[in-house]
C-alpha positions as CSV (number, residue, x, y, z in Angstrom):
1,X,-46.5,47.6,108.8
2,X,-44.4,44.1,107.6
3,X,-46.6,42.0,104.6
4,X,-45.8,38.3,103.5
5,X,-46.6,37.4,100.4
6,X,-46.4,33.4,99.5
7,X,-47.5,30.9,97.3
8,X,-47.5,27.0,97.5
9,X,-46.1,27.0,94.0
10,X,-44.4,28.6,90.7
11,X,-46.8,30.4,88.8
12,X,-49.2,31.0,91.6
13,X,-49.3,34.8,91.1
14,X,-46.9,36.2,93.7
15,X,-45.1,38.3,91.7
16,X,-47.7,40.1,90.0
17,X,-49.4,40.3,93.5
18,X,-46.5,42.0,94.9
19,X,-45.7,44.3,91.9
20,X,-49.3,45.6,92.3
21,X,-49.3,45.9,96.1
22,X,-46.2,47.9,95.9
23,X,-47.1,50.1,93.1
24,X,-50.3,50.8,95.0
25,X,-48.3,51.4,98.5
26,X,-45.9,53.6,96.4
27,X,-48.5,55.8,94.7
28,X,-50.4,56.6,97.9
29,X,-47.2,58.0,99.2
30,X,-45.6,55.2,101.6
31,X,-41.8,54.5,101.6
32,X,-41.4,51.0,100.8
33,X,-38.7,48.5,101.1
34,X,-39.2,45.1,99.3
35,X,-37.7,41.9,100.0
36,X,-37.3,38.6,98.1
37,X,-36.2,35.3,99.4
38,X,-34.4,32.6,96.8
39,X,-32.0,33.0,94.3
40,X,-33.7,35.1,91.6
41,X,-33.0,38.2,89.9
42,X,-36.0,38.7,87.9
43,X,-38.2,39.7,90.8
44,X,-35.9,42.2,92.6
45,X,-35.3,44.2,89.1
46,X,-39.1,44.4,89.2
47,X,-39.3,45.3,92.7
48,X,-36.6,48.1,92.5
49,X,-38.3,49.6,89.3
50,X,-41.8,50.0,90.8
51,X,-40.2,51.3,94.3
52,X,-36.8,52.9,93.1
53,X,-34.9,51.1,96.3
54,X,-33.1,47.6,95.8
55,X,-34.7,44.9,96.9
56,X,-33.1,42.9,99.6
57,X,-32.6,39.0,99.6
58,X,-33.8,37.3,103.0
59,X,-32.4,33.7,102.0
60,X,-31.2,32.1,105.3
61,X,-30.3,28.9,103.1
62,X,-28.2,31.7,100.7
63,X,-26.6,33.6,103.7
64,X,-27.6,32.9,107.2
65,X,-30.3,33.2,109.7
66,X,-28.4,36.0,111.6
67,X,-27.8,37.9,107.9
68,X,-31.6,37.9,107.4
69,X,-32.3,39.5,110.5
70,X,-29.9,42.2,110.2
71,X,-30.5,43.1,106.9
72,X,-34.2,43.4,107.4
73,X,-33.6,45.5,110.4
74,X,-31.3,47.8,108.9
75,X,-33.1,48.1,105.7
76,X,-36.6,48.9,107.3
77,X,-35.4,52.3,109.0
78,X,-37.7,54.8,107.8
79,X,-40.0,53.0,106.2
80,X,-43.6,52.8,106.4
81,X,-44.3,49.1,105.0
82,X,-41.9,46.1,104.4
């Protein structure tokens, strides 16, 4: 299962919702891999703390569309929810 959490602006609550959802999924025994778009290091640290896995960046502007696709496919192996 793949979920996307988005907001129309900074401060919309994306981080809060994401962390709560990641914690819920982990608590229910799912293997979860988080991803983030954008040049941020704080949210990925929160994601990694909750999931026990490094958060991966899927920003096509900072990398490339090809990298984003390959990174996503590589890191969803044996994952229940991304």
